[in-house]
N, C-alpha and C positions, 0 to 999 in steps of 0.2 A: 720382681719383688719390689715393693715400694721402699725407697730410701728413707731412713729415719735418723734423727740426731742421736748423739751418744746416750741420751736418756731413754731412747726407745720411742719417742714421740715423733709425729710428722713434723718436718721443718715448716717454717713460715711460708716458703715458696710452694711446698707441696700442698699445704692447706689451701692457698689461693688457687692453685691449679685444679684441685678437687671441687672447689666451689664453682669455678668457671665451668667445669664439666657438667656439674649438676644443673646449672642454669641453662645449659644448651640442650637439655633433654626435651624432646618434642612433647607437646601437650598430650598427644595420642598415646605416648608411652607412659604417662603418669597414671597412677592408680585412679580408677573411676571413683567419682564422688559417691558416697553411700546413697543407696536408693531411698526414696521417701518411705517412711515407715507405714506399712499397710494399716488401714483404718477399718474397723468392723462396721458393717451396715447397721443402721438402727433397725429394730424389729419391724417398724412400719415400712421399711424399704424392701422387705422380703417379698418375693413373688406371691407366696401363699396369702400374705396379708393384703397385698394389693388386690388380688382376686376377690377376697372377702369384702374389702372396702367397696369395690365396684358393685358387688351384689347388693350390699347394704344401700348404696346410693340409688340403685335402680328401684329397690323396694320402697325407699323413702319417697322417690319421685312419684311412684304409683299409689302412694298412700297405704302401703301394706305394712302390717306389723310383723316383726320377726317371729317365727313360730318356735324359736329355740330358747331354752332356759326360761320358759314361762313358770311363774311361781304358783305352786299348788298350796292352798291354805289349809288343807285337811289331809288325812291319811289316804293313800291310794285305795280305790275301791270302785264300785259301780258308779258312784257319783263323785265328783270333785268340785272344788270351788276355786275359781280364777277371777281375780279382780273383784272379789266380793260377790260373785254370781255363781250359783250352783249350776253345773252342767252335767250331762250324761257322758260318762268317761269310757272311751275305748282305747286309752293309751297306756294302761298299766297291765303288766303281766302277772297280776295276782289271780292266776287262773282258777284257783279253788276257793277264793274268798277267805283265805286263812290269815291275811294281814289284819292283826287286831283280834284274832280269835282268842277267847279267854284262856284256854290252856296254853297257847303259844305265849301270850303275854305273861302268864304266871310263871312259866318256865324261865323266860328271860329275866323276870324280876327276881326270882330266887337265885339265879346265877349272878345277877348284878349285886345282890346283897352279899353273896359269899365271896365273889372274886373281884368286884369293882368294875369300873368302866373299861379297863385295859388290863391285859396280862403283862404289860410292861417289859416285854422282852421277846426275842425270837424263840420259837418253840424248842429249838435245839439247845438253847442255853438255859433260859429261865422262864419261858412262857408257856410251858406245858401244864394243862389243867385236866381234871377228870372228864369234863364235858367234851373235850376234843375226842378222846378215845371212845366215848359213848356214841357220839355222832358217827364216827368212822365205822364202828361195829354195825350200826344200823344201815349205813350205806353199803357196806360189804355184803350184808345179808340180803339187801334189796336186789343186788346184781349177782347174787350167788358167787361172789368173788372171795378170794382168800383174805384180802385186806383192802383197806382204803385209807386215803389221807386227804385232809381238808386244808385249803389255803385261804388266806385272808381276802384274796381278790379272785374273782372268776376269770377275768382276762389274764391275770398273771399265772393262773393254773395251767392253761394251755401253753402259754409262752415258755414257762419254766420247764414243764414236762418235756416238750419237744427239744428245748435247748439242752436238757440233761441227757436225752436218749440218743440224739442224732449228732453226727459229726461230718467232716468234709468227705468221707468215703461213703456216705449214705444218701438216700433219695427220699424226698417227701413228695407224695402224690396226693393231691386234694381236689375235691369238687370245685369247679370254677366259682360257685356261689358260697364258698365256705366263709366263715366268720373271720374278721380281721385278726383275731388272736392267734389263729393257726398260721397265717401268713407271717406275722411278726415273729412267732416262735421259730419258723423255718429259717428266716433271715438270720436270727441270732445264733442258730445252731451251726451255720456254715454248710449245711447239707445242700445238695442240688435240689431244685424244686421244679415240679411240673404240675400243671392243672389240667383236668379233663373236663369237657363240657358237662353241664349239669346233668347228673344221673345217667350219663352215657357210659355204660359199663363196657360196651364194645370198644370204644376209644380207649378206655382204661386198660383193657386187655391188650390192645395193640401196643400201647406204651410199655406195658410190662414185658411183652414178648420181645420188644426191641431193646429194652434198657435194663431189665432186671439183672442180667449177668454182669453188668459193669459196677455194681455196688455191693457193699457188704450187707447193709440192712436197708429195707424199703418199708416206709410207713405210709399206709393209705389212711386218709382222714375224710370222714363224711359227717353229716349231722343227722340226728334222729328226726328232728322236725326243723326244716330250714326257716330261719327267723324272718326272712323277707317274703317268702312265697307260701309258707304253710304246707309244704309237701315234704316227703321224705324219700329215702333210698329204698331200693330192693335189697334189703339187708341179707336175705338168704343167698342171693346171687353174689353179693360182695364177699361174704364169708367163704363161699366156695372158691371164688377167684383168688382171694388172699392165701388160702390154704394151698391151692394148686401151684402158686408161684412163690411160695415161701416168704410171705410178707407179714408184717404186723398190721392190725386194723385198729384204729382209734375211732370211736363214735362220740361226738359231742352231743350229749343228750340233754343239753340245757333246757330246751323247750319241749322235749319229749317227756321228761320226768313229770309225773302228775297229770299228764295230758293224754298220752297214748297208752294203749293196752287196757285189758279188762279191769285191772286194779291200779292203773297209773304207773306201772313199773317201766314204761318207756317203749322205745322202738323194738326191743327184742320181744317183749310180750305181744306187742301189736303185730309183729311179723311171724310169731311162732318159732323164733330162733332161740336155741339154748344160749343164754347170755355168757356162759363160760367159753364160748367159741370166739368171743371178741376179746382181743388182747388188752385193750385199754378203754375203759369207760371214763369219760370226762364230762363234767357238767357244772352247773352253777346252782347256788342255793337261793338265788334272788327271784326266781320265777314262782313256781307252784309252792315252794317251801317258805316263801315270804320272809326270807332272811337276807344274808349277804355272804359272798365268798364262793369258793369253788371246790371241786373234789376230783380225785382220780381213784378208780377202783380197778383191781386186777389181781395179779399174782403177788405172792409174798415178796419175791425178789424185786419185782417192779416197784412196789411201794417202799421197800427198804432202800432201794437206790435213790428214789426221789427224796426221801427224808434226809439224805446226806448230800445230794447233788443238785437238787432243783433250786435255783437261785431265789425264786419268789417265795420259797419256804425257809430256806436256810438263812437268808439275809434279810428277812422281813419280820416285823413283829407278828406274833401269833394272832389268830382270830380271837376277838373278844369273846369271853365266856358266854355272855348273854346272847350273842349272835349264834354261837354253836348250839346252845340250849334251845333257842327258838326254832332253829331248823330241825332239830331232832324231834321236838314236840309236834311240829307241823307234819313231819313225815308219819308220825304215829296217828295223828288225826286223819290224814289222807287215807291210810290203809284201813282205818276203822270205819270211815264214813264214805263208802263208795258212791253214795247218792250224789255227792258233790261232783264226781267225775261224770256221772250219768247226766246231770244237768248241763255240765260244760259241753259234752258231746252233742246233746240235743240242741243247744243254742248255736254251736258252731255249724252244724248241718243246716239248721234253719236259716242262718245268715247266708250261707252259700246258695241255698235254694232260692231265697228271696232275691238275692243279687242277680242270679241267672234269669229269674222271671222278669226282672226289671230291665234286662238287657245290659247289665253292667258286668265288666270283665273281672272275674276274681282269679284269673290266672290258673295255675295248677293246684290251688289250695285243696287239701283234703277235707277241710271243715273241722279242724281240731284246734281251737284256741286262736290261731293266727289266720286272719282272712284279709288279703290285700284287695284293693280295688284299683286296677291298672287304669290310669288316665293317659299316660304317655307324655303329654306336654307338661313341662315343668311349671310354667306360669299358670296354666289352668289348675294344676294340682294345688299350688299355693293359694290361689284365689278360692278354690273350692273348700279347702280346709278352713280358711278364714270365714267364709259364708256359713259353713256348718257351725262353727263356734258361735257366730252371731245368733244362730238359731238354737243354741243350747246343746250342741253335739260336738264332742271333742275327739277328733281322729287326727293322727299326726301325718304330715306329708313327708314322704321319703323321696329324695331326688338323687340323680347321678352326682358324684360317683358312687354313692351308697348302693345304687342299683344300676344295671346296665342302661346305656343311653336309650332314650325314647321309651323308657318303662317306668317313669315317675308314677308314684302311686300314693294312695292313702292306705295306711296299715291299721286295721282294726284288731285289737286284742279283745276277744270275746271271753267272758268269764262265766263261771257257774252262777254268779249272782245277777247277771242280766236277766231281764224278763222277756217273754215273747213280744210284749208291747214295745220294749226298748228297741228290739231288733227291727220290728216292723216300722217304727217311727224313724229310725236312723236311715234305713234304706229308702223310704219314701222321700224324705227330705233330700237325701243325697241325689236321687234320680231327678228330682225337681230342679235342684240347683245346677246339676250338670247340664240339663237341657237349656237352662237360662244362659249359662256360660257359652254353650255351643252356639246358641242363636246370636249372642253378642260378638262372636268371632274373635274372642280374646285368646291369644296364643303367643308363644315365643316367636313365631314367624312374623307377626306384625308388631313386635315389641318396639322397634325403632319408631314406628308411626305413633304408637301410644305415648312414648316418651316425649316426642316433639309436641304432641297435642297437650300433654300435661304441662310442658314448659312454655306453652303459648307461642312456639316458633313454627314457622312454615316448614313443612317437610322438604328435604333436599330433592332437587330434580336432576 
């Protein structure tokens, strides 16, 4: 025990001894100096930004204009205007030419007059309007479902639905070519995730045989019409598979609605499958219905659950009334005017046939709305898109990672409003420009040589 004076304090000698002891402590025993405070990187230092900046630099050196975020100066349709010049447009998914249709515009204007530009609240609190229920009834009827619910965002529809339905004890199985919204929803849900090769139901069945018993619920997801390749699944076989293994099946019918089937009701009608055998119908209103947002259709309990648990619905502002009214009116026109769908199919089949005759690779496309032209080489694809635009034809280049490596392509959205002459002209110019590029030998493989030539430097030896 340390001796203290009668007041309880350390004596002067004891204080001196304590100070001497403290001074003798080795530096190694002293507390470490506080570490330097971490500093966040600037956004320009992030790897993703650096990659993008390098790609921009290469494009600038080659004299290429970025194909992204080009400004269109008129409404989406058969023709568009870019930089003051009218061009033939194959980049808009206004499949049935309903964008700007008088009835659609009038419905939007009436809703705008009654309810304003915003519903100014989430639907669960103060954003509910009669037009939401009307559109949901129309969509439920279309899919012969008990109910439906619409979201303000198409992407958020899938993300929110999957996040609300699946958890850590569940499994999400999806086609390898599925849309990003399904993948993001799976990540958010915390469920285990597996992909199966595109439309490979034998591999899907093998995964189910090995894995189904480990999980409480299994959700299989496919698309009605795949957005990059223009083909679809064997829906009847998928339904049989999900029923045999006790799974749910979700079909993203975003590009199928208004495009597939005798009356445009989508992949179920196209495949001759009872739509009630699909557990979850999901899609967007921005394609054939010329509006914006997304929907889920299915059983009453499914829709009730989503209305109270889907984050993109509960925690988001409701769909603007004018947007909902426009989609509902477009759906009515679609069903009343089947000749639009007939023209769309005729044009899509003509595009595929003409590409095949010209020796151009259209991949597995069925010839409904979406028609890719597989180029393979990314640089050639970008150059080809630019040359087409210079000649008055606008088709968008799609590059990895948006598609698998070595499958860069131009994606053509064919609509009911394109003419046979439009399609003939587009394919003829495409074939001509592709031959010119091939003869020039321009490709990713000789990119380094091209860059040194453009920079005026001698290539490295």
